[in-house]
C-alpha positions in Angstrom: 95.7 72.5 103.9 99.0 70.9 102.7 101.6 73.2 101.4 104.7 73.5 99.5 107.1 75.9 98.5 109.4 75.7 95.3 112.1 77.2 94.0 114.6 77.3 91.7 118.1 77.7 94.1 117.3 77.8 97.6 118.5 78.6 99.8 120.5 81.6 98.7 121.9 84.4 100.2 119.5 86.6 99.0 116.4 84.6 99.6 116.1 85.4 103.6 113.1 86.9 103.0 111.5 83.8 101.6 113.0 81.5 104.3 111.1 84.7 107.0 107.7 83.8 104.7 108.0 80.1 105.3 109.1 80.6 109.0 106.2 82.7 109.4 103.3 80.6 107.4 104.4 77.3 110.1 104.2 79.7 113.1 100.2 80.2 111.9 100.2 76.1 112.2 100.4 75.4 108.5 103.7 73.6 107.9 105.7 73.9 104.1 107.3 71.3 102.6 110.7 72.9 100.6 111.6 71.9 96.9 113.9 73.4 95.2 115.4 72.8 91.7 118.9 73.2 92.7 121.8 73.6 95.1 122.8 76.8 95.0 126.4 77.1 94.2 128.0 79.6 96.5 128.7 79.2 100.2 126.0 79.8 102.4 127.1 82.0 105.4 124.4 81.7 107.4 123.4 79.2 109.7 119.8 79.8 109.5 120.5 79.6 106.0 122.5 75.8 106.3 119.8 74.7 108.3 117.6 75.2 105.9 119.3 73.6 103.3 118.9 70.7 105.2 115.4 70.7 105.0 115.2 71.4 101.0 114.4 68.5 99.2 116.1 69.1 95.4 114.4 67.8 92.3 117.3 68.0 89.8 120.7 67.5 91.9 122.2 64.4 91.6 118.9 62.6 89.9 119.4 62.7 86.4 118.5 59.2 86.1 115.7 58.8 88.5 114.4 61.9 86.4 114.7 60.3 83.4 113.2 56.7 84.3 110.5 59.0 85.7 109.5 60.5 82.5 109.3 57.1 80.9 107.1 55.6 84.0 105.2 58.6 83.9 104.3 57.7 79.7 103.7 54.2 81.1 100.9 55.4 84.0 99.4 58.5 82.5 100.3 59.1 78.9 97.8 61.1 77.8 98.6 63.8 80.7 102.2 63.6 79.8 101.1 64.3 76.7 99.0 67.6 77.6 101.9 68.8 79.6 104.6 68.0 76.8 102.2 70.3 74.4 102.2 73.2 76.8 106.3 72.3 77.6 107.0 72.8 73.8 104.9 75.7 73.8 106.8 77.4 76.3 109.9 76.4 74.3 109.1 77.5 71.1 107.9 81.2 73.3 111.6 81.0 75.1 113.5 80.5 71.7 115.9 78.1 73.4 117.0 75.7 76.0 115.2 72.0 74.4 117.0 70.1 77.1 116.6 72.8 79.9 112.7 72.2 78.7 112.7 68.7 78.4 114.3 69.2 82.1 111.5 71.2 83.3 109.1 68.1 82.6 111.0 65.7 84.5 111.0 67.6 87.4 107.3 68.1 87.1 106.9 64.7 87.1 109.0 64.0 90.3 107.4 66.8 91.8 103.7 65.7 91.4 104.6 62.3 92.5 106.2 63.4 95.7 103.5 66.0 96.0 100.9 63.1 95.9 102.8 61.1 98.2 102.7 63.9 100.7 99.6 64.9 100.1 100.6 68.4 99.3 97.3 70.0 97.8 98.8 73.4 97.0 102.0 74.8 95.6 103.6 78.4 96.1 106.3 79.2 93.7 108.6 82.6 93.8 109.9 84.1 90.3 107.6 83.6 87.3 110.5 81.6 85.7 111.7 78.2 86.2 109.8 77.3 89.3 106.2 78.6 88.2 106.7 76.6 84.5 107.8 73.5 86.7 104.9 73.8 89.1 102.4 74.7 85.8 103.9 71.3 84.0 103.3 69.4 87.2 100.0 71.0 87.5 99.1 69.7 84.1 99.9 66.6 85.2 97.1 65.8 87.6 99.1 67.6 90.5 98.6 70.0 93.0 96.8 73.9 92.1 99.5 76.4 92.4 100.0 80.0 92.8 103.6 81.9 92.2 105.0 85.3 93.4 106.6 87.7 90.9 109.4 90.2 91.8 111.2 91.8 89.5 113.2 93.2 88.4 114.7 91.1 85.2 111.6 88.6 85.0 109.4 91.5 84.3 111.3 92.1 81.0 111.1 88.6 79.8 107.3 87.8 80.7 106.5 87.1 76.8 109.5 84.6 76.8 108.7 82.8 79.8 105.1 82.2 78.8 103.8 84.1 81.6 100.2 83.9 80.2 100.1 80.4 80.3 101.5 80.3 83.9 98.6 82.3 85.2 95.9 80.8 83.1 96.6 77.7 85.0 97.4 79.4 88.6 94.9 80.0 91.5 96.6 83.2 92.0 99.9 85.3 91.4 101.1 87.7 93.8 103.2 91.1 92.6 105.3 92.4 95.7 104.1 95.8 95.0 101.8 98.3 92.8 104.2 99.3 90.1 104.9 95.0 89.5 101.4 93.9 89.5 100.7 97.1 86.8 103.4 95.5 85.0 101.7 92.2 84.9 98.4 92.9 84.1 99.6 95.1 80.9 100.8 91.0 79.5 97.5 89.8 80.8 94.0 89.6 79.2 91.2 91.3 81.2 90.1 88.0 82.2 93.3 87.1 83.8 94.2 90.6 85.6 92.3 89.9 88.6 94.0 87.0 89.7 96.9 89.1 90.2 97.2 90.3 94.0 99.4 92.9 95.9 101.4 91.3 98.8 104.3 92.9 99.6 107.6 90.9 101.0 108.0 91.2 104.9 110.5 91.1 107.6 109.8 88.7 111.3 110.0 91.9 113.1 111.0 90.5 116.2 114.6 91.1 114.6 114.4 94.4 114.4 113.6 95.5 117.5 111.9 99.0 118.5 114.8 100.2 120.8 117.3 101.0 118.0 116.2 104.6 117.8 119.6 106.8 117.9 120.8 107.2 114.5 124.8 106.7 114.9 127.2 109.2 115.1 130.1 109.6 112.4 130.8 108.9 109.1 129.7 105.3 107.9 127.4 104.6 105.1 126.2 101.2 104.4 125.6 99.4 101.4 124.0 95.5 100.9 123.3 93.4 98.2 124.6 91.0 95.4 127.3 93.1 93.2 125.7 93.2 90.0 125.0 96.4 87.4 121.1 96.5 88.6 122.6 97.4 92.1 124.7 100.2 90.7 127.5 99.6 93.0 130.0 101.0 90.7 129.0 104.7 91.5 129.5 104.5 94.8 133.3 105.0 94.9 133.2 108.2 92.1 130.5 109.4 94.5 133.1 109.5 97.8 136.0 110.7 95.3 133.5 113.6 95.0 133.2 114.5 98.1 136.0 113.1 100.4 137.5 116.4 100.9 134.9 117.8 102.5 134.3 114.4 104.7 137.7 112.8 105.0 136.3 110.7 107.4 133.7 109.1 105.3 133.4 105.4 105.6 131.2 103.0 102.5 130.9 99.3 103.7 129.7 97.2 100.5 128.4 94.0 102.0 127.6 91.1 99.0 129.6 89.7 96.5 128.6 89.0 92.6 129.8 89.3 88.9 130.2 93.3 89.3 132.8 92.6 92.0 136.0 93.3 89.6 134.4 96.4 88.2 133.6 98.0 91.6 137.2 97.2 92.7 138.6 98.8 90.1 136.4 101.7 90.6 137.4 101.8 94.0 141.3 101.7 92.8 140.6 104.2 90.2 138.6 107.1 92.0 141.6 106.3 94.8 139.0 105.7 97.7 140.4 102.7 98.7 140.8 103.7 102.5 137.1 105.1 102.0 135.6 102.0 100.2 135.4 98.3 101.6 134.1 95.4 100.4 132.8 93.2 103.1 131.9 90.1 101.0 128.6 88.3 102.1 127.9 88.4 105.9 125.5 86.5 108.1 122.2 88.3 108.8 123.2 88.9 112.7 126.1 90.7 111.4 124.3 92.5 108.6 121.9 94.1 111.1 124.8 95.1 113.7 126.3 97.1 110.4 123.1 98.7 109.8 122.7 99.7 113.4 126.5 101.3 113.2 125.9 103.3 110.2 124.4 106.3 109.6 122.5 105.6 106.8 121.8 102.8 103.8 122.8 103.5 100.4 121.2 101.6 97.3 121.9 103.4 94.3 120.3 100.8 92.1 119.0 101.2 88.7 116.7 98.3 88.4 114.9 96.7 91.5 111.7 95.2 92.5 111.1 96.3 96.1 114.5 95.4 98.0 114.1 93.8 101.7 117.2 95.7 102.9 115.5 98.9 102.2 113.0 97.7 104.7 115.8 96.3 107.2 117.3 99.5 107.3 114.0 101.7 108.2 113.2 99.1 110.3 116.3 99.8 112.4 115.5 103.5 112.0 118.5 104.4 109.5 117.2 106.3 106.3 118.7 105.5 103.0 119.9 107.3 100.1 118.7 105.0 97.0 116.9 105.5 93.7 112.9 106.2 92.8 113.2 102.9 90.4 110.4 100.1 90.5 108.4 99.5 93.9 111.1 101.8 96.0 108.8 104.9 95.9 105.6 102.8 98.0 108.2 102.5 100.5 110.9 105.7 100.5 110.3 109.1 99.9 111.8 112.2 101.5 110.5 110.9 104.8 112.4 108.4 105.6 115.5 108.9 102.9 117.0 111.0 99.7 116.2 109.8 96.3 118.2 110.1 93.1 118.1 109.7 89.8 119.9 106.3 88.8 123.3 106.3 87.3 123.9 110.2 88.3 127.1 110.3 90.4 127.0 113.7 91.1 123.1 113.6 92.3 124.5 110.6 94.7 127.2 112.2 96.0 125.2 115.0 97.0 122.7 112.9 99.1 125.7 110.9 100.6 126.4 114.6 101.8 123.0 115.3 103.3 123.0 112.4 104.9 126.7 112.9 106.7 125.1 115.7 107.3 121.8 116.0 108.6 121.5 117.0 112.3 120.8 114.2 114.5 117.4 115.2 115.4 115.9 114.8 111.9 118.0 112.2 111.0 116.2 110.4 113.9 112.5 111.7 112.7 113.3 110.0 108.9 114.3 107.0 111.3 111.0 106.6 113.0 109.4 107.3 109.9 111.0 104.7 108.1 110.1 102.3 110.7 106.6 103.1 111.0 106.1 102.4 107.7 108.0 99.2 107.4 105.9 98.0 110.9 102.7 99.2 109.2 103.3 97.5 105.4 105.8 94.6 106.2 105.5 92.7 109.3 105.8 89.3 107.7 103.3 87.5 110.3 100.7 89.2 109.0 101.4 89.1 105.3 101.6 85.2 106.2 98.1 85.4 106.9 97.5 87.3 104.0 98.9 84.4 102.0 97.4 81.6 103.2 93.6 83.2 102.8 94.9 83.1 99.5 96.1 80.3 99.0 92.5 78.5 100.2 90.5 81.2 98.4 89.0 80.1 94.9 90.6 81.7 91.8 88.2 84.9 89.8 
């Protein structure tokens, strides 16, 4: 099998898990051609991401004239195939209700992708996320291109399955991967019964060689860590008021926030309004090595998400024997419970403050026990090499 991966923007700081997945597939002996629609517009801080960018071929970035020319050439070479793909593209546009230029761009990218896959002998494309990349893979297939599959993560894409033409994408796909039971349950509600069996559960994983077993002792001190894009779904604005509620009891408390994003100004404003600038610190994006070091130095991870898929950073913290303060949304409860963390209702600042206090008060032996339980779950369920083998078996299996 000759395999390609297709994404919208890649690599990004938040797509380390996809880079790990591709690397694991290649360790299993299957080279992967990386395609993406466009380059990420923000700086890449991790050296491995910068190297991955050099290995990625972009369909749209800097290719507008070539893409338009490709459409005309495709009309001359394969008018029936282009007409078939165009009808489906129109259907995607009608369901979305907007973005006619964007959907024409999908079609042009699909022409380019089909041609490149033919030249390279690619016979299967796997896309991550059910949005733009899955649309391009679908249209490339209708143009006579390779078979395809795609992974659905959530949370946002789960809210717009109808507008994204999800059923059409599944109908022409070989398989669909859901990252959790919660995700699969949401997907099959949108599918006719005959297509439900195409949805398989395969979670994302970690390269456990980067998360050594010898990191066991829970960190002393009063440092907590939050990692993730600063956005409303992650709920970081709740951290400052939660810290304000308990700082008199824990004068040495520090919460470090790794990440950046559209909610940065709101988080900064909350820190100032609550008067906790000496306790809550924004660090911006950091490399993977730096994040792991920060996790090890922290007592616990804090992730007060209001909407999620199944966060990779939870796996990373648990793999390093650090328990998590988080929320029971989406797939999180499939990994975290009282055995390895503290669950609080999303948006409940008082409950968040109480859970953070519990993490700070937890005796060392109980904190270590939660950490060991979390690591055992990650090792059992999220070893990326084992999951890569599952993906490869899926890619070569006939669809239901």
